[in-house]
Structure formats: structure tokens, C-alpha cells
N, CA, C and O of each residue as an XYZ file, in Angstrom:
368
protein
N     136.214    126.319     80.137
C     136.727    127.050     81.294
C     136.326    128.528     81.210
O     135.802    129.090     82.171
N     136.573    129.138     80.073
C     136.273    130.560     79.868
C     134.790    130.839     80.069
O     134.411    131.857     80.648
N     133.956    129.923     79.585
C     132.506    130.102     79.660
C     132.034    130.143     81.120
O     131.200    130.971     81.488
N     132.575    129.245     81.938
C     132.186    129.182     83.350
C     132.571    130.472     84.067
O     131.819    130.979     84.900
N     133.739    130.993     83.739
C     134.211    132.228     84.353
C     133.300    133.400     83.973
O     132.953    134.228     84.816
N     132.923    133.456     82.700
C     132.046    134.522     82.224
C     130.682    134.414     82.903
O     130.111    135.422     83.320
N     130.160    133.187     83.012
C     128.854    132.976     83.648
C     128.902    133.462     85.105
O     127.960    134.088     85.591
N     129.991    133.169     85.775
C     130.174    133.605     87.162
C     130.173    135.135     87.255
O     129.555    135.712     88.149
N     130.871    135.776     86.322
C     130.937    137.235     86.307
C     129.550    137.830     86.060
O     129.160    138.796     86.716
N     128.811    137.254     85.114
C     127.474    137.743     84.793
C     126.535    137.578     85.989
O     125.743    138.467     86.300
N     126.639    136.415     86.659
C     125.802    136.181     87.839
C     126.110    137.208     88.912
O     125.209    137.692     89.597
N     127.374    137.536     89.055
C     127.776    138.526     90.048
C     127.245    139.909     89.675
O     126.821    140.667     90.548
N     127.265    140.239     88.390
C     126.727    141.530     87.933
C     125.223    141.599     88.195
O     124.712    142.623     88.648
N     124.523    140.510     87.909
C     123.078    140.481     88.132
C     122.776    140.632     89.621
O     121.852    141.351     90.003
N     123.556    139.952     90.459
C     123.372    140.058     91.897
C     123.585    141.497     92.368
O     122.830    142.011     93.194
N     124.619    142.131     91.833
C     124.929    143.519     92.170
C     123.768    144.435     91.749
O     123.332    145.290     92.519
N     123.282    144.246     90.529
C     122.170    145.044     90.013
C     120.917    144.832     90.863
O     120.202    145.786     91.171
N     120.654    143.584     91.239
C     119.482    143.286     92.067
C     119.565    143.999     93.412
O     118.556    144.470     93.936
N     120.764    144.074     93.962
C     120.959    144.764     95.244
C     120.579    146.232     95.147
O     119.862    146.751     96.003
N     121.060    146.904     94.104
C     120.768    148.333     93.927
C     119.283    148.535     93.625
O     118.653    149.438     94.174
N     118.728    147.695     92.752
C     117.302    147.814     92.420
C     116.432    147.589     93.651
O     115.386    148.219     93.803
N     116.869    146.690     94.526
C     116.136    146.426     95.756
C     116.141    147.675     96.648
O     115.124    148.029     97.244
N     117.302    148.335     96.729
C     117.390    149.593     97.495
C     116.382    150.610     96.963
O     115.634    151.222     97.725
N     116.379    150.777     95.630
C     115.484    151.760     95.007
C     114.024    151.377     95.256
O     113.205    152.234     95.586
N     113.704    150.111     95.101
C     112.301    149.695     95.226
C     111.795    149.797     96.666
O     110.585    149.830     96.895
N     112.705    149.846     97.632
C     112.301    149.962     99.037
C     112.503    151.366     99.606
O     112.315    151.581    100.803
N     112.881    152.313     98.763
C     113.141    153.687     99.205
C     111.841    154.495     99.145
O     111.341    154.801     98.062
N     111.309    154.831    100.302
C     110.016    155.527    100.344
C     110.081    156.973     99.860
O     109.042    157.607     99.673
N     111.295    157.505     99.656
C     111.400    158.871     99.130
C     111.326    158.875     97.607
O     111.251    159.935     96.985
N     111.348    157.690     97.014
C     111.262    157.561     95.558
C     109.797    157.399     95.163
O     109.067    156.640     95.802
N     109.353    158.109     94.110
C     107.948    157.975     93.667
C     107.568    156.520     93.376
O     108.392    155.719     92.935
N     106.309    156.207     93.635
C     105.812    154.831     93.526
C     106.030    154.226     92.148
O     106.408    153.059     92.045
N     105.796    155.000     91.075
C     105.948    154.429     89.731
C     107.404    154.023     89.458
O     107.659    153.066     88.727
N     108.342    154.748     90.043
C     109.758    154.424     89.844
C     110.128    153.184     90.672
O     110.885    152.328     90.214
N     109.593    153.100     91.878
C     109.820    151.894     92.696
C     109.237    150.676     91.987
O     109.828    149.596     92.002
N     108.065    150.861     91.362
C     107.417    149.767     90.628
C     108.293    149.336     89.451
O     108.444    148.143     89.189
N     108.866    150.307     88.748
C     109.749    149.983     87.611
C     110.990    149.239     88.094
O     111.453    148.311     87.431
N     111.529    149.636     89.236
C     112.700    148.937     89.791
C     112.339    147.489     90.111
O     113.115    146.574     89.834
N     111.154    147.284     90.698
C     110.694    145.913     90.996
C     110.520    145.120     89.703
O     110.868    143.942     89.627
N     109.978    145.790     88.693
C     109.768    145.140     87.405
C     111.114    144.731     86.778
O     111.234    143.648     86.206
N     112.111    145.603     86.891
C     113.451    145.270     86.379
C     114.035    144.096     87.170
O     114.704    143.233     86.602
N     113.781    144.068     88.478
C     114.246    142.933     89.293
C     113.598    141.640     88.817
O     114.260    140.609     88.698
N     112.295    141.704     88.547
C     111.590    140.520     88.050
C     112.185    140.061     86.724
O     112.382    138.867     86.498
N     112.472    141.034     85.842
C     113.040    140.706     84.526
C     114.386    139.999     84.680
O     114.722    139.122     83.884
N     115.155    140.377     85.698
C     116.470    139.761     85.906
C     116.369    138.345     86.470
O     117.352    137.603     86.471
N     115.196    137.977     86.942
C     115.064    136.671     87.591
C     114.197    135.681     86.831
O     113.819    134.646     87.379
N     113.873    135.983     85.572
C     113.061    135.061     84.769
C     113.916    133.827     84.448
O     114.948    133.941     83.787
N     113.485    132.653     84.918
C     114.324    131.450     84.765
C     114.505    130.959     83.325
O     115.543    130.377     83.010
N     113.534    131.176     82.451
C     113.610    130.613     81.105
C     114.487    131.373     80.128
O     114.778    130.869     79.043
N     114.919    132.584     80.490
C     115.705    133.395     79.563
C     117.200    133.336     79.868
O     117.611    133.068     80.997
N     118.001    133.593     78.837
C     119.447    133.663     79.062
C     119.739    134.924     79.866
O     118.898    135.818     79.955
N     120.925    134.993     80.446
C     121.291    136.162     81.248
C     121.272    137.437     80.411
O     120.887    138.497     80.904
N     121.684    137.341     79.152
C     121.716    138.523     78.283
C     120.308    139.044     78.018
O     120.083    140.254     78.004
N     119.364    138.135     77.807
C     117.978    138.538     77.565
C     117.402    139.175     78.826
O     116.720    140.198     78.760
N     117.683    138.560     79.974
C     117.200    139.128     81.239
C     117.756    140.532     81.437
O     117.030    141.454     81.808
N     119.059    140.681     81.182
C     119.706    141.987     81.358
C     119.106    143.021     80.412
O     118.820    144.147     80.821
N     118.915    142.645     79.152
C     118.394    143.632     78.200
C     116.940    143.993     78.506
O     116.537    145.134     78.280
N     116.145    143.051     79.015
C     114.770    143.371     79.417
C     114.770    144.349     80.594
O     113.969    145.282     80.638
N     115.673    144.124     81.540
C     115.761    145.016     82.700
C     116.214    146.408     82.260
O     115.673    147.413     82.720
N     117.203    146.464     81.373
C     117.700    147.755     80.867
C     116.577    148.503     80.161
O     116.437    149.716     80.320
N     115.785    147.785     79.388
C     114.668    148.388     78.678
C     113.678    149.020     79.664
O     113.209    150.137     79.449
N     113.370    148.306     80.730
C     112.469    148.827     81.760
C     113.055    150.094     82.389
O     112.344    151.071     82.618
N     114.351    150.062     82.660
C     115.001    151.224     83.286
C     115.061    152.405     82.324
O     114.905    153.554     82.736
N     115.289    152.123     81.043
C     115.317    153.196     80.041
C     113.969    153.899     79.969
O     113.898    155.123     79.857
N     112.899    153.106     80.034
C     111.553    153.673     79.957
C     111.305    154.677     81.072
O     110.645    155.694     80.860
N     111.826    154.398     82.244
C     111.529    155.234     83.410
C     112.586    156.327     83.638
O     112.331    157.281     84.373
N     113.747    156.202     83.028
C     114.873    157.096     83.352
C     114.625    158.572     83.038
O     115.297    159.442     83.592
N     113.679    158.856     82.166
C     113.403    160.253     81.822
C     112.303    160.881     82.672
O     111.906    162.023     82.442
N     111.815    160.130     83.651
C     110.733    160.642     84.503
C     111.196    161.892     85.265
O     112.176    161.837     86.008
N     110.493    163.013     85.080
C     110.905    164.263     85.734
C     110.761    164.231     87.264
O     111.364    165.049     87.958
N     109.973    163.302     87.782
C     109.791    163.203     89.237
C     110.862    162.384     89.937
O     110.872    162.276     91.163
N     111.763    161.808     89.151
C     112.771    160.949     89.746
C     113.827    161.791     90.474
O     114.391    162.721     89.897
N     114.089    161.456     91.746
C     115.169    162.158     92.454
C     116.500    161.895     91.756
O     116.742    160.781     91.292
N     117.371    162.911     91.675
C     118.655    162.746     90.963
C     119.488    161.566     91.470
O     120.097    160.860     90.666
N     119.527    161.338     92.787
C     120.332    160.228     93.311
C     119.781    158.882     92.862
O     120.541    157.931     92.681
N     118.464    158.793     92.680
C     117.863    157.546     92.192
C     118.212    157.348     90.720
O     118.514    156.235     90.289
N     118.169    158.435     89.956
C     118.514    158.355     88.532
C     119.946    157.830     88.371
O     120.205    156.966     87.534
N     120.862    158.351     89.170
C     122.264    157.908     89.102
C     122.368    156.415     89.417
O     123.096    155.683     88.747
N     121.637    155.971     90.437
C     121.653    154.540     90.796
C     121.165    153.687     89.628
O     121.754    152.653     89.312
N     120.075    154.138     88.987
C     119.515    153.350     87.881
C     120.434    153.351     86.667
O     120.534    152.348     85.960
N     121.102    154.471     86.423
C     122.095    154.505     85.334
C     123.233    153.535     85.633
O     123.722    152.843     84.740
N     123.649    153.491     86.898
C     124.721    152.562     87.278
C     124.294    151.115     87.053
O     125.072    150.297     86.563
N     123.059    150.811     87.414
C     122.538    149.446     87.194
C     122.575    149.127     85.703
O     123.021    148.052     85.302
N     122.099    150.073     84.880
C     122.080    149.844     83.436
C     123.499    149.590     82.929
O     123.703    148.703     82.099
N     124.472    150.345     83.407
C     125.839    150.145     82.894
C     126.425    148.819     83.393
O     127.215    148.189     82.690
N     126.046    148.398     84.592
C     126.487    147.073     85.088
C     125.937    145.980     84.177
O     126.646    145.040     83.817
N     124.657    146.118     83.810
C     123.987    145.073     83.024
C     124.395    145.088     81.545
O     124.335    144.055     80.878
N     124.810    146.255     81.030
C     125.145    146.337     79.608
C     126.329    145.452     79.234
O     126.502    145.114     78.063
N     127.137    145.078     80.203
C     128.301    144.227     79.914
C     127.897    142.767     79.698
O     128.720    141.960     79.265
N     126.660    142.422     79.988
C     126.219    141.018     79.869
C     125.781    140.737     78.439
O     124.817    141.321     77.945
N     126.498    139.843     77.787
C     126.219    139.478     76.386
C     126.084    137.958     76.269
O     126.587    137.213     77.110
N     125.403    137.514     75.221
C     125.309    136.066     74.968
C     126.592    135.537     74.363
O     126.697    134.343     74.084
């Protein structure tokens, strides 16, 4: 019972993260390399063969790589930090 509830929560977190990443990847005011990283993090979250925790940590890694980019608008940085914190709660 507990496992199913946790899986549901994780799926909801991933869905939430995908929504924000989709916003960032479609925002034309955001530099192209950052939009590309957001798309890449979205792809990482949707790899079927990996557990949710592995998908989340791969996406976080992608976001960490780009988070120090000096060209990133501050509002985009905040969104990406929020995504990372949403995903950090996902564990195996």
C-alpha cells in the first residue's frame, strides 16, 4: 500500500517538473542553450527503462550543469531551482 502511494507522489512530482521544464523550453526570452538543457532534463525524466529516482537524478544533474550559466535570466534560474528541489525528494 505504502509503495503505491509513494509511486503516485513521485509520478505527480515528475509531472509537475515536466510542466515547468516545458515552460522554460518554450520561453523564447530564455537563451537557446538553456532551453536545450530544459528539453534534455525533460527527456531524462521520461526514459522508460530507468527507475524514477534515476530519472530524477539525471534531470537534476542536467539542471546543475546549466544553473551557473551567466546568461540565464534570474526568473528562469528560480524555476530550474524549484524543479531540482521538486525532484530531489524522489528516492528509490
